[in-house]
Each structure stands twice: as C-alpha cells, then as structure tokens.
C-alpha positions as CSV (number, residue, x, y, z in Angstrom):
1,M,-26.8,-21.2,22.6
2,V,-24.2,-23.8,20.9
3,S,-26.1,-22.7,17.6
4,Y,-24.9,-19.5,17.7
5,S,-21.5,-20.2,17.5
6,N,-19.5,-20.5,14.2
7,C,-16.5,-22.8,15.3
8,K,-15.6,-23.5,11.7
9,A,-14.6,-20.0,10.9
10,V,-12.6,-19.9,14.1
11,R,-10.5,-22.7,12.9
12,R,-10.1,-21.4,9.5
13,F,-8.9,-18.0,11.1
14,L,-6.3,-19.7,13.1
15,Y,-5.0,-22.0,10.2
16,N,-4.6,-19.1,7.9
17,I,-3.0,-16.8,10.5
18,F,-0.3,-19.6,11.5
19,F,-0.1,-22.0,8.4
20,N,-1.3,-20.2,5.2
21,N,-0.2,-16.8,5.4
22,R,2.9,-16.8,3.0
23,G,2.7,-14.1,0.3
24,T,-0.4,-12.4,1.7
25,N,-1.3,-9.3,3.2
26,Y,-1.7,-11.0,6.8
27,R,1.9,-12.5,6.5
28,L,3.1,-13.5,9.9
29,T,5.5,-11.0,10.7
30,A,6.9,-10.2,14.3
31,K,4.7,-7.2,14.4
32,R,1.5,-9.1,13.1
33,L,2.6,-11.8,15.9
34,G,2.8,-9.6,18.5
35,V,-0.8,-7.6,17.7
36,L,-2.2,-11.2,17.5
37,L,-1.1,-12.4,20.8
38,L,-2.2,-8.8,22.6
39,A,-5.7,-9.4,20.7
40,L,-6.1,-12.8,21.9
41,V,-5.3,-11.9,25.6
42,I,-7.9,-9.5,25.6
43,Y,-10.4,-11.3,23.4
44,I,-10.7,-14.6,25.2
45,P,-11.4,-13.2,28.7
46,I,-14.1,-11.0,27.1
47,E,-15.8,-13.8,25.1
48,L,-15.7,-15.9,28.4
49,F,-17.5,-13.2,30.2
50,V,-19.8,-12.5,27.3
51,W,-20.9,-16.2,26.8
52,T,-21.1,-17.1,30.1
53,G,-23.5,-14.1,30.6
54,F,-25.5,-15.5,27.7
55,I,-25.8,-18.9,29.3
56,L,-27.0,-17.1,32.5
57,D,-29.3,-15.2,30.7
58,E,-31.2,-18.5,29.7
59,I,-31.5,-19.5,33.2
60,F,-32.4,-16.4,35.0
61,F,-34.0,-14.5,32.4
62,P,-35.7,-16.5,29.8
63,K,-38.7,-14.4,29.2
64,F,-36.5,-12.1,27.1
65,H,-37.3,-14.4,24.2
66,D,-40.9,-13.5,24.5
67,L,-40.1,-9.8,23.5
68,K,-41.6,-8.6,19.9
69,I,-39.2,-6.5,17.9
70,I,-41.6,-4.1,15.9
71,Q,-40.3,-2.0,13.1
72,P,-36.5,-1.8,13.7
73,I,-35.0,1.0,11.7
74,F,-31.6,0.0,10.1
75,I,-29.1,3.0,8.8
76,I,-27.0,1.6,6.1
77,G,-24.7,3.0,3.2
78,N,-21.2,2.8,2.3
79,P,-18.7,3.6,5.3
80,R,-17.9,7.2,5.7
81,S,-21.1,8.6,4.2
82,G,-22.3,9.8,7.5
83,T,-24.5,6.9,9.0
84,T,-23.0,7.3,12.6
85,F,-23.6,11.2,12.4
86,L,-27.3,10.5,11.6
87,Q,-27.6,7.5,14.2
88,R,-26.4,9.3,17.0
89,L,-29.0,12.4,16.2
90,M,-31.9,10.0,16.0
91,A,-30.6,7.8,19.1
92,S,-30.7,11.0,20.8
93,D,-34.6,11.0,20.6
94,T,-35.1,8.7,23.4
95,A,-39.1,9.2,23.0
96,N,-38.8,7.1,20.1
97,F,-35.8,5.1,19.9
98,L,-33.6,2.7,21.5
99,S,-30.0,1.8,20.4
100,M,-26.9,0.0,21.8
101,K,-23.9,1.6,23.3
102,T,-20.6,0.7,22.6
103,W,-19.7,-0.7,26.0
104,E,-22.8,-2.8,25.6
105,I,-22.0,-4.1,22.5
106,F,-18.3,-5.1,22.8
107,G,-18.4,-6.1,26.6
108,S,-21.7,-6.7,28.0
109,P,-24.5,-7.8,25.4
110,S,-26.1,-10.1,28.0
111,I,-28.6,-9.1,30.8
112,T,-26.6,-10.6,33.2
113,S,-23.2,-9.1,32.5
114,R,-25.0,-5.6,32.5
115,R,-26.6,-6.0,35.8
116,L,-23.4,-7.0,37.1
117,I,-21.6,-4.0,35.9
118,R,-24.2,-1.8,37.3
119,G,-23.9,-3.3,40.4
120,A,-20.0,-2.9,40.5
121,V,-20.4,0.7,39.3
122,S,-23.2,1.5,42.1
123,F,-20.7,-0.4,44.7
124,G,-17.8,1.6,43.6
125,R,-20.0,4.6,44.2
126,T,-20.6,4.0,47.8
127,L,-16.7,3.3,48.1
128,G,-15.9,7.0,46.8
129,M,-14.8,5.6,43.4
130,P,-15.6,8.1,40.5
131,I,-15.8,5.3,37.9
132,T,-18.3,7.1,35.6
133,R,-16.1,10.3,36.0
134,R,-12.8,8.6,35.3
135,I,-14.3,7.0,32.1
136,R,-15.7,10.6,31.1
137,K,-12.2,11.8,31.4
138,M,-10.7,9.1,29.5
139,E,-13.1,9.6,26.5
140,Q,-12.0,13.1,26.8
141,L,-8.7,12.4,25.8
142,W,-9.6,10.8,22.6
143,K,-9.6,13.4,19.3
144,E,-13.0,14.5,18.5
145,D,-11.9,16.5,15.2
146,D,-14.3,14.3,13.1
147,R,-18.1,15.1,14.1
148,I,-19.2,12.4,11.5
149,H,-17.6,9.5,13.4
150,R,-16.3,9.7,16.9
151,F,-15.7,6.9,19.5
152,R,-17.3,6.6,23.0
153,L,-17.8,4.2,25.3
154,R,-21.4,5.3,26.3
155,A,-22.5,6.4,22.5
156,P,-24.5,4.6,20.0
157,E,-22.1,2.3,17.8
158,E,-22.6,-0.1,15.0
159,D,-24.2,-3.3,16.7
160,E,-22.8,-5.7,13.8
161,Y,-20.0,-5.6,16.2
162,L,-22.1,-8.1,18.2
163,F,-21.2,-10.9,15.6
164,V,-17.6,-10.6,16.9
165,H,-18.7,-12.6,19.6
166,N,-19.7,-15.7,17.1
167,F,-17.2,-15.1,14.7
168,S,-19.5,-14.3,12.1
169,T,-18.8,-10.8,10.6
170,L,-17.0,-9.1,7.9
171,K,-15.1,-7.1,10.4
172,I,-13.0,-9.7,11.7
173,W,-11.8,-10.8,8.3
174,S,-11.5,-7.5,6.8
175,F,-9.5,-6.2,10.1
176,A,-7.1,-9.2,9.3
177,S,-6.6,-8.3,5.7
178,M,-8.2,-11.9,4.8
179,E,-9.9,-10.8,1.7
180,D,-11.0,-14.1,0.4
181,E,-13.0,-15.0,3.5
182,A,-14.3,-11.7,3.7
183,D,-15.7,-11.7,0.0
184,P,-19.0,-13.8,0.9
185,Y,-19.8,-10.9,3.6
186,I,-19.6,-8.4,0.7
187,Y,-22.3,-10.0,-1.0
188,Y,-24.1,-11.2,2.2
189,D,-27.7,-11.9,0.7
190,Q,-26.2,-14.0,-2.3
191,K,-23.3,-15.7,-0.9
192,I,-23.7,-16.4,2.6
193,S,-25.4,-19.8,3.3
194,Q,-28.9,-19.8,4.5
195,E,-27.9,-21.9,7.3
196,D,-25.5,-19.1,8.3
197,K,-28.1,-16.3,8.0
198,N,-30.6,-18.3,10.0
199,R,-27.8,-18.7,12.8
200,N,-26.6,-15.2,12.5
201,M,-30.2,-13.7,12.7
202,S,-31.5,-15.7,15.4
203,Y,-28.3,-14.7,17.3
204,Y,-29.0,-11.0,16.4
205,E,-32.6,-11.2,17.4
206,S,-31.6,-12.7,20.8
207,C,-29.4,-9.7,21.5
208,I,-32.0,-7.2,20.7
209,Q,-34.6,-9.0,22.8
210,R,-31.9,-8.8,25.6
211,H,-31.5,-5.2,25.0
212,Y,-35.1,-4.7,25.5
213,Y,-35.5,-6.7,28.5
214,Y,-32.6,-4.8,30.4
215,H,-33.9,-1.3,29.5
216,G,-37.5,-2.5,30.0
217,Q,-38.6,-0.3,27.0
218,P,-40.1,-2.8,24.5
219,N,-42.5,-0.1,22.7
220,K,-39.5,1.9,21.3
221,N,-38.2,1.3,18.0
222,Y,-34.8,-0.4,17.8
223,L,-32.4,1.8,15.9
224,S,-29.4,0.4,14.2
225,K,-26.5,1.6,12.0
226,N,-24.5,-0.7,10.2
227,P,-22.8,-0.2,6.8
228,N,-22.1,-3.8,6.6
229,F,-25.5,-4.5,6.4
230,S,-26.0,-2.9,3.3
231,P,-25.7,-6.2,1.4
232,A,-28.0,-8.0,3.8
233,I,-31.3,-6.3,3.0
234,D,-33.0,-9.4,2.1
235,T,-31.8,-11.3,5.0
236,L,-32.9,-8.6,7.4
237,L,-36.3,-8.4,5.8
238,D,-36.5,-12.2,6.3
239,K,-36.2,-11.8,10.1
240,F,-38.0,-8.5,10.6
241,P,-40.3,-8.3,7.6
242,D,-41.5,-4.5,9.0
243,A,-38.0,-3.4,9.1
244,K,-37.2,0.3,7.8
245,F,-34.2,1.3,6.1
246,I,-32.5,4.7,5.9
247,Y,-29.8,4.6,3.0
248,L,-27.1,7.2,3.1
249,V,-25.4,8.1,-0.1
250,R,-22.3,10.2,-0.6
251,D,-20.4,10.9,-3.8
252,P,-18.2,7.8,-4.3
253,L,-15.4,9.8,-5.3
254,E,-15.2,11.1,-1.5
255,A,-16.5,8.4,0.3
256,V,-14.6,5.5,-1.4
257,P,-11.1,7.2,-0.9
258,S,-12.1,8.1,2.8
259,H,-12.9,4.4,3.3
260,I,-9.5,3.2,2.0
261,S,-7.6,5.9,3.8
262,L,-9.4,4.3,7.0
263,K,-8.4,0.7,6.2
264,E,-4.9,1.5,5.4
265,R,-4.3,2.9,8.7
266,E,-5.9,-0.6,10.0
267,W,-4.0,-2.6,7.9
268,Q,-0.8,-0.9,8.9
269,M,-1.4,-0.7,12.2
270,L,-2.5,-4.2,12.7
271,G,0.1,-6.3,10.3
272,S,2.4,-5.7,7.4
273,P,0.7,-5.4,3.9
274,L,2.8,-6.2,0.9
275,K,2.3,-2.9,-0.1
276,K,0.9,0.5,0.7
277,Y,-2.9,0.9,-0.1
278,A,-3.0,-3.0,-0.8
279,C,-6.7,-2.5,0.8
280,A,-7.8,-0.3,-2.4
281,D,-9.1,-3.2,-4.7
282,F,-11.1,-4.8,-1.8
283,I,-12.8,-1.7,-0.7
284,I,-13.5,-0.4,-4.5
285,K,-15.1,-4.0,-5.1
286,S,-17.0,-3.8,-1.8
287,S,-18.2,-0.1,-2.4
288,E,-19.2,-0.9,-5.9
289,H,-21.8,-3.5,-4.7
290,W,-22.9,-1.6,-1.5
291,Y,-24.0,1.4,-3.8
292,N,-25.7,-0.5,-6.6
293,Y,-27.2,-3.2,-4.8
294,P,-29.1,-1.4,-2.0
295,L,-30.4,1.4,-4.3
296,E,-31.7,-1.4,-6.7
297,R,-33.3,-3.5,-3.7
298,L,-34.9,-0.4,-1.7
299,E,-36.7,0.8,-4.7
300,D,-39.1,-2.6,-4.1
301,L,-40.1,-1.3,-0.8
302,P,-43.2,1.1,0.1
303,E,-42.0,4.6,0.9
304,D,-42.7,3.8,4.7
305,Q,-40.0,1.4,4.8
306,A,-37.2,2.9,2.8
307,I,-35.7,6.3,2.4
308,I,-32.4,7.3,0.6
309,V,-30.5,10.3,2.0
310,R,-27.8,12.3,0.6
311,F,-24.7,12.9,2.7
312,D,-24.6,16.3,1.6
313,D,-28.0,17.0,2.6
314,L,-27.5,15.6,6.1
315,V,-24.6,17.9,6.6
316,K,-26.1,21.0,5.0
317,N,-29.4,20.7,6.8
318,A,-29.5,18.0,9.3
319,E,-32.6,19.5,10.9
320,E,-34.8,19.4,7.8
321,T,-33.3,16.2,6.5
322,V,-34.3,14.3,9.8
323,L,-37.6,15.8,10.0
324,H,-38.1,14.5,6.3
325,I,-37.4,11.0,7.6
326,Y,-39.7,11.2,10.6
327,Q,-42.5,12.7,8.1
328,Q,-41.9,9.6,5.6
329,F,-41.8,7.1,8.5
330,G,-44.7,8.5,10.7
331,F,-42.5,9.5,13.8
332,S,-43.5,12.2,16.0
333,V,-41.3,14.9,17.0
334,T,-40.9,16.5,20.5
335,K,-40.1,19.9,21.2
336,E,-36.9,18.5,23.1
337,F,-35.7,16.7,20.2
338,K,-36.5,19.7,17.8
339,S,-34.4,22.0,19.9
340,L,-31.3,19.6,19.8
341,L,-31.8,18.9,16.2
342,Q,-31.4,22.6,15.6
343,C,-28.1,22.8,17.8
344,E,-26.6,19.9,15.9
345,A,-27.5,21.1,12.3
346,K,-25.8,24.4,13.0
347,Q,-22.5,22.7,14.3
348,A,-22.6,20.0,11.3
349,R,-22.7,23.1,8.8
350,N,-20.0,24.7,10.5
351,H,-17.7,21.5,10.3
352,Q,-14.9,21.5,8.1
353,S,-13.1,18.1,7.3
354,Q,-9.4,17.8,8.0
355,H,-9.2,15.0,5.9
356,L,-7.6,15.1,2.4
357,Y,-7.0,12.2,-0.1
358,S,-5.0,11.7,-3.1
359,L,-6.4,9.1,-5.6
360,S,-3.1,9.3,-7.6
361,E,-1.1,8.1,-4.0
362,M,-3.7,5.4,-3.8
363,G,-2.7,4.4,-7.3
364,I,-6.2,4.9,-8.4
365,N,-7.0,6.3,-11.7
366,P,-9.9,9.0,-11.1
367,Q,-11.5,8.6,-14.5
368,E,-11.6,4.7,-13.7
369,M,-13.4,5.5,-10.6
370,T,-15.8,7.9,-12.4
371,D,-16.7,5.2,-15.1
372,R,-17.0,2.6,-12.4
373,F,-19.3,4.6,-10.3
374,G,-20.9,6.7,-12.9
375,S,-24.5,5.5,-12.7
376,V,-24.6,6.7,-8.9
377,I,-22.7,9.8,-9.5
378,D,-25.3,10.5,-12.4
379,R,-28.2,9.3,-10.6
380,F,-27.3,12.1,-7.4
381,S,-25.8,14.8,-9.8
382,F,-22.6,14.3,-7.5
383,G,-19.9,17.0,-8.5
384,A,-22.4,19.2,-10.4
385,E,-22.4,21.7,-7.7
386,N,-18.6,22.0,-7.9
C-alpha cells in the first residue's frame, strides 16, 4: 500500500504553494489561500476514508488481486473532443462493459467503503430517508445544456481522477496552475520515470480489480475514458498488452479554444492568474503533443486494438459510428443497446453548442494555430466542409 503513495509530490506541492509562488499564476493571494484551505478541509477527510478502505480491503478482500483485467478499452483524445459522450454511450451497454462512476472514483474506490456506503443507504431507506431521491434532485439542479460533457455522481467519469488519491496526476498540477510540475505528465511516456510509471499502473490496476470484485462481473470489458491518457499509450500497453484504444479527434481550431476556455474558468475560480488566458500556451503545447503522438503511436497497433473516430462523425451519426467501433473490435450488439443508440443519435444530431470562442480575445493568432496543427487539419480535412 505504501508503495502507491507519492509523498515527494505532496511535499513539492505544499512547498510551491507556500514558499515558491511569487510571480507565478499560483501566487498566494487571499482568494487562493481561501480556496486551498477549503480544498484541504474536504480532501484530507476523504483521503483518510479512501486509504483506510484500501487497507481494509487487503485484510478482508485480498482475493481481488487474483482478478485478471482482459482487453480493457481506453477512450482517449484531446479534451473537448467527445470522449465523455462516447464513454457514456458505450457504458450504457452493460452487457459488454463496466465503467467506474463519479462517486466510486472520488470517494469510494475501495471495496470496503462501497459496502459501507451501500449499507448506510439501505439503512437510511429503512428509516424512511430518501437518500437516492435527494441525490437525484441535487443533480437536476446542475445544468445539462452540454450533452457532450455533463457531471453526474452516478454516471461514468474519468477514472484518471483515481490518481488524485495517490497525488500522481496532471489534474492536480493543472488545476493548481503549476505548469512546470504538469509538464512531465503532458509527455507521460517520455518524461515520467519508470519507477513512477510502475507505481501508478500497479495502483491503477488494483483499483480496477477492486471494481470488478465489488460488482462481481469480471467477464466484462473495463471501459475507461481519459484524455490525459493520450500521452501514456506505451505505459498502458506495458501493463495491459491486449488493451484497445479509441482515439477521438476533433478540429483543433474548435477543440483547443474550447479547452482553453474551460481551463481559464478553472484558473480564475481557483486562484488569481497573472493575466487573462494565462493557460493558453500550456494548453496549446499539450494539445499539440496529444494530437501528434497518439496518431503516430496507434498506427503501429493492429486494427482490433486501435481505431480513430472523428468527433463530427460521432455527433452527426452516433449510431453508425459506435456500431463501426463494435464491428472493428468484435463486440456483439444487443437489441436494447441498438435501440438506445438510435435515440441518443437523434438527440446528438439536434444538439447545438452554446459555447462561442474568440481566438483573438484569447491572444491567439488563428494563422499560427493553423500552421501549428496543419498536419492534423490536412489529414482529416477539417474545415473542408465549411
């Protein structure tokens, strides 16, 4: 258990926050300090609960280690490229796939904690407390104007958030605006040490094994969606040699500004960046690698292990796109799932994005973007239909 932790990263994080923040986008303003203290008040009790659960799993459920993870599927691609939409479509096919839900990832990755929560919910029902109904009502208060990515406690989510628990993820450093610390994770296969890769993948495997053990469905394919796994293809293959990859590709002139806009909201909410859209260079750099590297690396894999899917195809005809994935990977299609696909495909076609982005407002030269991502734009004929 101890080998899964990353205490060095925790120490660097705290040192940067309190002693090495002057002149940075994570400068310690009053707003930043307030957010940090609130985060610690939430984070520390959750981590005590999570790691206590992990320890108790080793005592009471050690057989989870015996479960084999066969042909996991990883949906990757740049953020804002439809990865969430595709995962939730495929995850609804419960005959084939098993994914982790938001509440399982953030608060209950252990077998013990899930059983405790399940027991508490059942006990609440006997006392007449409609816990599930209240959660559903709370979720309904959150906006659903974006069908491509909506947040739900009981919906599949990025399981890369599991690495928040062992402090080994790009998400921590990017949320904290610490670009230097985030940089190795952008180039995961090339820059993360082998020791850290081994530790992280062993931890990740154990979380999936726990998930299988709890649900008692080891024969299903594990389905994961993580844009941040785009630069970690070789690392994943070292741990899961028979893994399959679905790479979502969207026009960079749409996906990159959308990602910048999202990250800008995060940085402004969590701190006081030195300027507006201070994240732009960081996002463009990561996006460039996350387009070029996966496209190059996946070409070396056989057809039954890798497929590239255009975002536009997914939105315009989700049914045909998903069925093509199934055919190439050899998955069967049930009547129930095909019916659901037809319904979701119709809704996706009718969806109109409400998000508008101005490259000039972000301080980005459109021609420089076109030049920088030219090979991807040309390869997939992005913009040719406009």
